[in-house]
N, C-alpha and C positions, 0 to 999 in steps of 0.2 A: 480738436481735442473736445471730449465731452465728459464732464464730471457732473454728478447730480446726487441728490439725497432722496432715496426711495420713500414714497408714503405708505402708510399703514393705516388700518382701522382700529381705533382704540376700542378694546372689548368692553370697557366699562361704560363709556359714553357714545360709542358709535360714531365718534368724530374722525374725520380724515386727519392724519398728523404726519409730520414729516421726521424720518430718523435723523439722529445727530451725525452718524457716520456717513461719509462720502463713499460713492461708487464711482467707477469709470466704465465705459463701453466703446469700443471701436471695432471695425472690421480690419481683419490682417489675414492675408494668404487665403482669403475665401472663408475665413472663420469669423464668428461674432465673439468677441472677447468682452465678457461682462464680469468684472470682479470687484471686490471691496477693496477700497484703498486703506482701510483700517484706520482712519484718522477722522478727526472731526474738524480739521482745518482745510478749507477749499485750496488755499495756495499749496499747502503740502500735497494735498490729493492730486493736483494737476502735475506736481513734479513726479510723484509716483507713477502716474500714468505715462509721463514722458519716458521715465526710465524703464518702464515695461515694454514700450515699443522698442526702444533702443536695444533691449535685451533679446527681444525676438528677431530683430534685423542681425545683430551681431552674432547670433547662434547659427545662422545660416550662410553668412558672408555673402548675401546677395544673390545665391544661387536658387533659382525659382524652384528646380525640382526637389532639392532639399527642404526648401520652405514648405511645399506642399505635404511632403512626407512628415515632417516633424510637428506640423500644427494639427496632425490627425490625433484623435484622442485615443488613450489606451484601448478603449472598449472597440473602437474602429480597427485599430491594429490587430488586436486580439481575435476578432471575428474573421479576418483576412487570413491570419496565420492558421486559425482552426480549420479552415476549408481545405487549405493546402496540406496541413500535416494529416488530416483524416484520409486524403487520398494517398499520399506518399508513405505515411508511416501509420498505418491504422492499428498496429499491435499496441502502440503506446498512446493512443488518442485519449483513452480514458483517464490516465493519470494526467496528461495534459489538461483535459477538461476540468478535473478537479482542482488542479492548481490554479488555473486561470479564473475560476469563478470568485475566488476570494480577492484576486488581484483586480478583477473588474468592479467587483463591489466597492472596494476601497479607493481604488486609482483611476476607475474607468472614465471618470469625466476630465481627468487631467490630460493636458497634451503631452506629446513625447518630449518636447523641448523643455517641459517643466520637470521631467524626472532627473533628479540628481541623486548623488550619493547620500546627501541628507534625507531626501524624500524617501529613499529605500530603507534607511536606518528607521526613520519614523514608522514606516510600514512593518518592519520587523517588531518594533516595540508595540504597535497596536495589535499585532497578531498574538503576541506573548500575553498581553493583558486579556485577550479573549480566550486564552487557554489552549492555544495551538501548541502542539509539540515542536520543538526545535527542528526535528527532521522535516516535518511538514513545511515549516516556515523557509527552510532552506530550498526546498523543492519549488515553492512558489516564487522565491527570489530568483531562483535560476531560470525559471520559465519566463518571468518578467524580462530579465536581461537578454533571454533568447529572442524574444519578439521584437526588442528594440534593435536588433542587428548590429551594425558597426558601433553605434552609440552604446548599446548594451556591453559591447567588449570593452570600451573605454571605462565605462562605470565598473566593470567587473574589476579591472586593473586597479582603479581607485580604491574600491572597497576592500580588495585583498591587501593593498598597502595599508590601509587603516586597520586591518585585522578584523574586519566586519562583514566579510563576504558571507561567511557561514556561522550560524551559532553553533556552539559546542553541544554535540549530541551525546557524548560518552559512549560506552560499549552498548551494542545492541542486547537488549534483555530479552531472552527467549525462555519459555517455560514449557513444560510437558505436563499434560493434564493427567490427573490421577484417573484410575479406573472408575471410581465414583462420579468424577467430573465428567468423564467421556459420556458415561451413561445418561448423565443429567442433560447434557448438551443433546445427546441423540434423541432422548424422549422429548425435549423442547422443540426439535426440528421436526419430528413427527407430527406434533400437535399444531405446528404453525400453519398458517393459511396458504403460504407458499407451498406449491408441490415440488418446486426445484431444490429447496434447501436441504432437505433430508438426503437424497442421492448425492447432491454436491458435497455435503458433509462427509458422507461415507467414502467417497472418492478422495477427500482430504484427509481424513482420519485413517482410512483403510488402504489407501494405495499411494499416499504421500505426494499426490499431484499438487502442483502450485495453483494459485488462483487463476492466472491466465490460462494455464493449461486446461483447466477444468471448464472455463468459460468457453473455450475455444473447440472443444470436442464436437466432431461430427459423427453421425451414426455410422458412417463407413470405418470409423476408427474403433467401434466398440463391437467386440466379438461376444455376445452373450451365450454362445454355444461352446466356444472354446475357452470362455472366461478369461479374456485378455483385452486390455485397452492399449491402443498404440498412440503415444503422445505425438501430436502434431509439432508445429513450431515452438520450440521452448526458449527459456532464457539463455541457455548455453547450447553450443554445438553437441555436447556430450549427452544433453538431454532430449534434443530433438530426435523423434522417430524411435525412441526407447519403448519396449514393450513391458507392461506390468500385469502380472497375474491378478485376477480377482478373487478374493477370498468368498465364502459363502454368504457372509452378511452384506458385503458391497454388492454382489451379484443380485442377491434378492431385493435389496432396495432399488436397483436399476431395472429389474424385471417389472416389479410393481409400477415404477414410474413409467415404463415404456407402455404399459397398458393405458394409463391415463393419457399419455401423449397421442397414441393411436386414436382414441377416442375424440380428442380435442382437435387434432390437425388431419385425421383420416388417412394419414400416411406417415412413414418414416423414411423419407428420401435419404439416400447416401450423404449427399452434400448439405442436408440440413442439419441445424445445430441441435445438439441434445438440450441444451438449456437456452431457448429462444429469447429473442427481445421482446420487451412489452412494459408498457408502464402500467403497474398495478398488477396485471396478469399477462402471461406471454401471448403474443399475437402474430409475431413474424418469425417463422423458424428459419428464414433465410439469412437471418442476422443473430449475431450472439448476445446474450444478456450483458449489459455493461458492468454490472457490479452485484455482489451479494451483501454489501456493506451494512444496508439498513435492515434487512431481515436477519443478518447475523447479529446485529446489535440487539434485536429483540429476543432472539434465542437466548444470548447470554444473560441478558436482562432477566428473563423469565427463570433461567436456572440459577440465578444468583452468582454467576461466575465472571470473572473478569480475565481478559486475554485476547490476543490478536487472532484472526482468522489463520494466519500464517503459523501459529502454535499447534495447529492440528497436524501440519506436517512435520513439524519439529517433534510432536509427540509420536507420530508414526515411526519415525527415523530412531528415536530413542528407544522405543519398545523393540525395534528390531535389533539394536545393539544389546539391550538388556536381555534378550532372549538367548543370546550367546550362540545361535546358530547361523547367524549371518556374518560373513566377513566382510572387511572393509570394502573390497571389490564388489561383493553382492549389494551392498548398500549403495555403492556408486551406480551399479546398473540399474537398480530398482528407482533410486531418486534422482538420477541425472547428476548433474554438477553439484558436489558439495565442497565447500571451502575446506582447505587444509586445516584451518583453526577448528572449524566445526567438526571435521572428520576426526581429529585428535580427541575432541571432546566426547564424540560417539564411541571411539575407540577405547577410551578410559572407562566409559560405562560398561562396555562389552567386557573388559577385563575384570571390572568388579564383579559382574554376574558370573564369570567363570570362577572367580576366587571363592564366591558364595557357595558355588556348587561343589567345588572341591573341599571346602571347610565343612560342608554339611556331612560329608562321609565320616570325618572324625566326630562329629557330634553325635552321629547315630551309631557309632560303634559300642558295642555292648561289653561291659565288664564282665571277666570270668567269674562264675559263681564260686562261692566260698567252698563248697564240696569238692569242686573240680581242682581248686587250689590244693586242698588237704590231700587229694588222692595223687597229686603230683610227686613222682619219686624224688626224694632228696639228692640222690647221686645218679649219675648216668654211667652206663657200662662204657667200657672202652670201645666196643663195637658201635654202640649208637653214637658215641662222640665222633668216631672216625666218618660215619655216614653224615652226620650234621656238617663236619668240616668239608667234606666232599660236595655236598649240596650247596 
């Protein structure tokens, strides 16, 4: 056993001094364990080191393969999991990557054996104080438990028992941008340095496509002559392979973008992605862009508008319903899967639009002129009465 007090240089005098708090270090399972005992008493520090060794041994029951797995750090486990996930489930790799970034930042140096229910609760608290949304924290916690494998399943059950597995998120708040807000966002996207954000925004606002659907578009799925886009793999089976007509504004944005794309890459191969991968500027058309998150934040900020990227899709569907010309089935066919709850919401909007249209007929009805009323005969003939009754 080895306990010690680290030395430091006094910034005022330049002297080498010894800390009051004791530390311990030892090798276990091929790992170098170096941690603070958090005590100024040497005897107590030795007892703490001994208990730490015993805890590590008890956690594995002496089985070597479990020992080697659980002494790995969260950063090491996450790196291995990333590689496998990117190959096996590339569609959800981006969301995994975003979630694990914060997990690694906060818990990356901790060993798997050190992750307990209390550690996860502390992680949740840390992210709350950083201003992260409950839904985001739940996603990160879920990914952490996922990479921990069987131990993660046990921790999940414990957290669920303690009612601490997920933070309450409340109902999802969606909004539909007004016509002025839509115009401001479009103008901001046009002025942005990114050439991709404007056509991507138009596909979101004008075709109701989801984020992943937009990022995954290949040129073979975009027909700028027939004015149709065919969605590839979507969130749901109902959304996969659906065709969406492109209105004039969306097509114009895509045609202009296609000219720039052709100049930059020299070709528009069918399997190339419409929105290519690249840091700063697109550079690899064989890979899709990973996110519009940063550039969307800039567009919103410049326009002075708050809202989610997904709210553009919500706006599109809301506008369809308000138009009164799209049935529920038409909305489903264009937008893909729409939950029953959201469809009821859109249907309500559609009925209100129809009601306003019907009520407008009453509002525009002209009152008869006073002279016409004066000329109306006071009594009707028997013949005219009969005609009226028959009619």
